[in-house]
C-alpha positions as CSV (number, residue, x, y, z in Angstrom):
1,X,72.3,-39.7,-4.1
2,X,71.7,-36.2,-5.5
3,X,73.4,-35.1,-8.7
4,X,74.2,-31.5,-9.7
5,X,72.3,-30.8,-12.8
6,X,73.9,-28.4,-15.3
7,X,72.1,-28.5,-18.6
8,X,73.8,-28.3,-22.0
9,X,71.8,-25.6,-23.7
10,X,73.7,-25.8,-27.0
11,X,72.9,-27.0,-30.5
12,X,73.1,-30.7,-31.2
13,X,74.4,-31.7,-34.6
14,X,72.9,-34.3,-36.9
15,X,75.1,-37.0,-35.4
16,X,73.9,-36.2,-31.9
17,X,77.0,-34.4,-30.7
18,X,76.7,-31.3,-28.6
19,X,78.3,-28.3,-30.3
20,X,80.3,-25.6,-28.4
21,X,82.7,-22.9,-29.4
22,X,86.0,-23.1,-27.4
23,X,84.8,-20.0,-25.4
24,X,81.4,-21.6,-24.7
25,X,83.0,-24.9,-23.7
26,X,85.5,-23.2,-21.3
27,X,82.6,-21.2,-19.7
28,X,80.5,-24.4,-19.4
29,X,83.5,-26.3,-17.8
30,X,83.9,-23.6,-15.2
31,X,80.3,-24.1,-14.0
32,X,81.6,-27.4,-12.6
33,X,84.5,-25.7,-10.8
34,X,82.8,-26.1,-7.4
35,X,85.7,-24.8,-5.3
36,X,86.2,-21.8,-7.7
37,X,90.0,-22.2,-8.0
38,X,90.0,-21.9,-11.8
39,X,91.0,-25.6,-12.3
40,X,89.1,-28.8,-12.9
41,X,89.7,-31.6,-10.4
42,X,89.1,-35.3,-10.9
43,X,85.8,-35.2,-9.0
44,X,84.7,-32.1,-11.0
45,X,85.6,-34.0,-14.2
46,X,83.4,-36.9,-13.1
47,X,80.5,-34.4,-12.7
48,X,81.2,-33.2,-16.3
49,X,81.0,-36.8,-17.6
50,X,77.7,-37.3,-15.8
51,X,76.3,-34.0,-17.2
52,X,77.1,-35.1,-20.8
53,X,75.1,-38.3,-20.2
54,X,78.3,-40.4,-20.0
55,X,78.4,-43.7,-18.3
56,X,81.3,-45.0,-16.2
57,X,82.0,-41.5,-14.9
58,X,84.6,-42.6,-12.4
59,X,86.5,-44.5,-15.2
60,X,86.1,-41.7,-17.7
61,X,87.0,-39.1,-15.2
62,X,90.2,-40.9,-14.4
63,X,90.9,-41.4,-18.1
64,X,90.2,-37.7,-18.8
65,X,92.5,-36.6,-16.0
66,X,95.3,-38.8,-17.3
67,X,94.8,-37.5,-20.8
68,X,94.5,-33.8,-19.9
69,X,96.7,-33.3,-16.8
70,X,100.1,-33.3,-18.4
71,X,102.0,-31.9,-15.4
72,X,100.5,-34.5,-13.0
73,X,99.3,-32.1,-10.3
74,X,95.8,-33.6,-10.2
75,X,94.0,-30.7,-11.9
76,X,93.3,-29.5,-15.4
77,X,94.7,-26.0,-15.5
78,X,94.1,-23.3,-18.1
79,X,97.2,-24.3,-20.0
80,X,95.9,-27.9,-20.2
81,X,92.3,-27.1,-21.4
82,X,93.2,-28.0,-25.0
83,X,93.9,-31.5,-23.8
84,X,90.5,-31.7,-22.1
85,X,88.9,-30.4,-25.2
86,X,90.4,-33.3,-27.2
87,X,89.3,-35.8,-24.6
88,X,85.7,-34.3,-24.6
89,X,85.5,-34.5,-28.4
90,X,86.8,-38.1,-28.4
91,X,85.0,-39.5,-25.3
92,X,82.0,-37.3,-24.3
93,X,80.1,-36.6,-27.5
94,X,81.1,-33.0,-27.7
95,X,82.2,-31.1,-30.9
96,X,84.1,-27.9,-30.8
97,X,83.2,-25.6,-33.6
98,X,84.4,-22.2,-34.8
99,X,82.0,-19.3,-35.1
């Protein structure tokens, strides 16, 4: 099984969390938007979990979608990115910082 590798070329804090600005995080997320529709699907979210080194990508992808997709359409849209940021900070070892 081949995995798409998309490295995280960002600083890592003392506690091991990857640090992004909101703009960097959004840009990084869109690298996983394989169908280029501007939204993150459940399968794309699983790839994001894998890229962060996360285990249980199917479960975390489902939990992330439930947490972020407030309108229930099966995608994380631009207006729901803030929900995905909160999920990533809580579950994926990501820290959003202000520059």
